[in-house]
N, C-alpha and C positions, 0 to 999 in steps of 0.2 A: 239407697242401697237396694238393690231388685231382691225381693222376698218373697215372690210369686210369679207365675207364668204371666199374670195380667201385667204386673209391673214391667217383666221383663219385654213384652209387647209395647209398652208405654215407650222404654227407653229407646226400643231401636226405632220407633214412630219419631221420636224427638230428634235423634242421633240423625235420622234420614231427612229430617225437615232442615236441621242445622247444616246438612252439607248440600242442601239443595238438592238432592237427589230426587228426579222426577220420573214417575211411571210406576206401575206394578205389575206383578203376574208375569204373564210371558214377553212382555215387551222389554220391562227391566232385565229379565234373564238372559234373551238375546242380547241385550246390549252390554251386559255384565260379560257374556261369551264371548263377543268380539272384541271390547275395549274395556277390561275391567277396570274399575277404581279400588285400588287398592287401599286407599284410606278408609273406605265404608267395608272393604271386605275384613280389615282389622278390627274397625270398631263393632262388627256384627260377631266376630270371634271372641272380642273382648266381652260385650254384654252376654254372650252363650255361656262363655267361662264363669263369669258372675254367676249368672242363673243357676249352672250346674254346681258351683261352690255352695251358694248360699241354699239353694232349694231342693236338692235332690241329694237322697242318701241311698245308701246300700253299696255292696262291691261291685255291682255292674256300672253303677252310677258313677262311683269314684275311679273306676279303671277309664271309662270312656272320658271324663274328666282330665285325667293325665294324658290321655293320647288328644284332646282337644287342646291341652297346654302345651302340648310338643310343636302340634302344626301352627297354634299362634306365636309360640317364640320363634319358628325359623321365620314367618311372615314378620315379625318385628325386627327381629335383626336386618332383614332386607330392606326395611323401612328406616333403619335406627331410631326406632321408638322402645323407649324402656317405660312402659306407661302400666303398672300394675293393676289387678282389680279391686274394685270397690273403692276407688279414688273419685270419679267424676260422675257428678248426676246427671239427669238425663238432658239431651241437647247438646253434648259434646261435638265441637268442630275442630278437627285439626285441618289447618289450612293447607300446609304443604308437606310433600316428603321432607325429611331431614332430622338431625337430632334433637330427641325431646328426651329428658330423664325426669322422672316422677319418684318421689321416695313414697313407700307404700304407705306410710303413716299420714301423709297429706290428704287432705279432705276440700274438694272443692264442690262448689255446688252447680246450680242447673245452668244449661245455657253457657259454657264457658268456649270462648274462641282462642285457641293456641297455635301460635305460629312457630317456626323453626329455631333450634340453638335456644330453646328454653329448659332452665333447670330448676325445679320446685323440691325443695329438699331440706335435709338439718342441718345444723352448723355445729363445727366445733365440737363434737362428741355429744352433743346432746339429742337423744334419740326424737324429740319432737320436732314436727313439721307442720308448714303451713295449714293454715285453715282459709279457703277463700270464700266468699259468699256467691250468690248468683249473679246472673249476667255479668261476668268478668271477660274482659278482652286483655289477652298477653301478648305483647307484641315480640318480635323476633329477637332473640338475643337477651330477653329478661331473665334475671336469676332472684328468685324469692326463696329465700332460705332462714330457717331458724323456727323458733317457737313464737310464731306471729300470727295474727288475723287481719285479715282485709274484708271491706264492707261488701255491698250491693252496688253493682251497677259502676264499677271501677274500670277504666281503661288504665294498662300500665304500658308506657311507652317503650319502645325499641331500646334495648341494650341498658335498661334499667336496673339498679341493685336495690331490692326491696329486702331489708333487715330489720323491719321495726312494724309494729301494728297501725293500720291506718282503718279506723272504723268508721269514718265518715262515708256518706253514699255519694253516688252521683259524680263522681269527680277523675280527674285524669291526674295520675302521678308518674313522676318522672325523674331522673337523674341517678345518682352514684353518691351517696345515698338517695333512695327516692323520696320525695316530698310532693306535696299536692301543688299541681300547676295552676289548675282552673276547675269549673264545674263544668261538665257536659251532660249532653243526653246521649247515652251509649246506644241507644236503638240505632243512631247513625252508622255504628261501626260494626255491630252485629246482626247481618242481615235477618235472619230469622225472627227477630224480636218485631217487628215491623207488622208480621202477621195478624 
């Protein structure tokens, strides 16, 4: 969770690396002006919202927060992302535009790579949502729901339904309902982990 300006910058740096955004300063500004990367723009706004929500107090900052939230919501609707604040750790990588729905009570560790048509949510009227560890790859169409926990270094295959806790690390899970398929090295499918 972003709880200081230093953490805010660390999250931005990790997200930028996860999205493979190169360049700094003027060159990045010009590139974003000519051909904007809307996913990067979305993630920057998400992190700024988290910073203002968690760290800034006072009426002026609250008003600014609500203005930021309004702008962020418009971009989220454009991209079909429903990703609330304070869910993902640093190093979030949204791979493509398209529907992504995440419950506000879900918690996801650092270095998550998430694809289109993913749903991370509660189940059957139970307010609790999933908790995912660090270095998790979520394939297109995966559904993760209920009061469950997943370990670290896990890959969830496309179109899988995960509704039970799997605490083992370094595995691929797939199917409906999802189960362990094999042991894997997740650094092969999350590019920014190789650095």
